[in-house]
C-alpha positions as CSV (number, residue, x, y, z in Angstrom):
1,M,53.7,34.8,-12.9
2,K,51.8,36.2,-10.0
3,T,49.1,37.4,-12.7
4,F,49.1,33.8,-13.9
5,F,48.3,32.2,-10.6
6,G,45.8,34.9,-9.6
7,G,44.0,34.4,-12.9
8,F,44.0,30.7,-12.4
9,F,42.8,31.1,-8.9
10,I,39.8,33.1,-10.1
11,V,38.7,30.6,-12.8
12,S,39.1,27.7,-10.3
13,I,36.7,29.6,-7.7
14,A,34.3,30.4,-10.6
15,V,34.3,26.6,-11.9
16,V,33.7,25.5,-8.2
17,I,30.8,27.8,-7.5
18,G,29.3,27.1,-11.2
19,G,29.5,23.4,-10.3
20,M,27.8,23.9,-7.0
21,I,25.0,25.9,-8.5
22,T,24.5,23.4,-11.2
23,F,24.5,20.5,-8.6
24,H,22.2,22.4,-6.1
25,Y,19.6,23.0,-8.8
26,L,19.7,19.5,-10.6
27,D,18.4,16.5,-8.7
28,Y,21.1,13.7,-9.1
29,T,20.7,10.0,-8.1
30,V,23.6,7.3,-8.1
31,A,22.6,4.4,-10.3
32,E,25.1,1.6,-11.2
33,G,28.0,3.8,-10.1
34,K,27.0,6.6,-12.4
35,I,25.5,9.9,-11.5
36,I,22.5,10.4,-13.7
37,N,19.9,13.3,-13.9
38,S,16.6,12.0,-12.3
39,P,13.5,14.5,-12.2
40,K,11.9,14.4,-8.8
41,E,8.7,12.4,-9.0
42,K,5.6,14.0,-7.6
43,T,4.0,11.9,-4.8
44,P,0.3,11.2,-5.8
45,T,-2.1,12.7,-3.5
46,T,-5.5,11.4,-5.2
47,I,-6.0,8.0,-6.8
48,Q,-6.8,9.8,-10.2
49,Q,-2.9,10.7,-10.3
50,I,-2.0,7.2,-10.2
51,P,-1.6,5.5,-13.7
52,S,-4.0,2.7,-13.8
53,D,-1.2,0.2,-14.7
54,K,0.5,0.8,-11.3
55,L,-2.5,0.9,-9.3
56,L,-2.4,-2.7,-8.3
57,E,1.4,-2.4,-7.4
58,Q,0.5,0.4,-5.0
59,T,-2.8,-1.3,-3.3
60,L,-2.7,-3.3,-0.2
61,E,-5.9,-5.4,0.9
62,I,-7.0,-6.5,4.4
63,E,-9.8,-8.9,3.7
64,D,-12.6,-10.3,5.9
65,M,-11.8,-9.0,9.3
66,T,-14.5,-9.9,11.7
67,T,-14.3,-7.7,15.0
68,N,-16.3,-7.3,18.1
69,L,-17.8,-3.7,18.5
70,L,-18.3,-2.0,21.9
71,D,-22.1,-2.6,22.2
72,G,-21.7,-6.6,21.8
73,K,-22.4,-6.5,17.9
74,F,-19.8,-7.5,15.5
75,M,-18.6,-6.3,12.2
76,L,-17.2,-7.9,9.2
77,S,-15.0,-5.7,7.1
78,S,-12.6,-5.4,4.3
79,Y,-10.2,-2.7,3.3
80,T,-8.3,-1.4,0.3
81,I,-5.4,1.0,1.1
82,V,-3.9,2.8,-2.0
83,L,-0.4,3.9,-1.2
84,S,1.9,6.5,-2.9
85,N,4.4,3.9,-4.6
86,S,5.1,0.2,-4.5
87,K,8.0,0.5,-2.0
88,T,5.4,2.0,0.4
89,K,3.3,-1.1,-0.2
90,E,6.3,-3.5,0.4
91,E,6.8,-1.8,3.6
92,L,3.2,-1.8,4.8
93,N,2.8,-5.4,3.7
94,Q,5.4,-6.3,6.7
95,K,3.3,-4.3,9.1
96,V,-0.2,-5.7,8.3
97,F,-0.4,-7.4,11.7
98,Q,0.1,-3.8,13.2
99,L,-2.9,-2.6,11.0
100,N,-5.1,-5.6,12.1
101,D,-4.2,-5.0,15.8
102,Y,-5.3,-1.4,15.3
103,L,-8.4,-2.2,13.7
104,I,-9.4,-4.7,16.3
105,K,-8.6,-2.4,19.2
106,E,-10.3,0.7,17.4
107,L,-13.3,-1.2,16.5
108,S,-13.8,-2.7,20.0
109,E,-14.1,0.8,21.2
110,T,-16.7,1.8,18.7
111,P,-20.5,1.3,19.2
112,S,-22.4,-0.2,16.1
113,H,-24.4,3.1,15.6
114,N,-21.1,5.2,15.1
115,I,-19.9,2.8,12.2
116,K,-23.4,2.5,10.4
117,T,-23.4,6.0,9.1
118,K,-21.5,7.6,6.2
119,E,-20.1,10.4,8.8
120,G,-19.1,7.7,11.4
121,V,-17.3,5.5,8.6
122,D,-15.5,8.6,7.3
123,Q,-14.4,9.6,10.6
124,F,-13.0,5.9,11.3
125,L,-11.3,5.9,8.0
126,E,-9.5,9.2,8.6
127,K,-8.3,7.9,11.9
128,F,-7.2,4.7,10.3
129,E,-5.4,6.7,7.6
130,S,-3.6,8.8,10.1
131,Y,-2.3,5.6,11.9
132,V,-1.3,4.0,8.9
133,N,0.7,7.3,7.6
134,G,2.3,7.1,11.2
135,Q,3.8,3.6,10.4
136,L,5.3,4.6,7.2
137,T,8.7,5.8,6.4
138,K,8.8,5.4,2.6
139,G,5.6,7.1,1.3
140,Q,2.1,8.0,2.5
141,V,-1.5,6.8,2.0
142,V,-3.3,8.1,-0.9
143,E,-6.8,6.8,0.0
144,I,-8.3,4.1,2.2
145,Y,-11.6,2.3,1.0
146,L,-13.9,0.3,3.2
147,T,-14.6,-2.3,0.5
148,K,-17.0,-4.6,2.9
149,K,-19.0,-3.8,5.8
150,V,-21.5,-5.9,7.7
151,V,-22.6,-5.0,11.3
152,K,-24.9,-7.7,13.1
């Protein structure tokens, strides 16, 4: 009897450890009350990694924003923000007013000669991308495009 319980105990421990190892190495999600195996999706880091049929679902537009620049000139601009997934777009869509506020404040501190060059635009877009990523909890920015720029 003692041997039976000792063997049962060892088998039970082995089953528990095996289950823990299996659970650890497989990514499980809960869907409709069932545990199903779901492979981890890689977060796209370039626009080329996003399937073209998903691109619009993951893109947010900020259109026709007119802002005063530091030296008294103004800039008319539009932006396209490509995000890592559609949930990130939903999240960011609720924060568009914060993006507009950031753009107005940053551009009002920027002289027109800084935003006229490719290097200046690239630096500005890098800062903008960093700001947007700081606002997100569900994903990240893949790329920000300046789709319209008129400085007068």
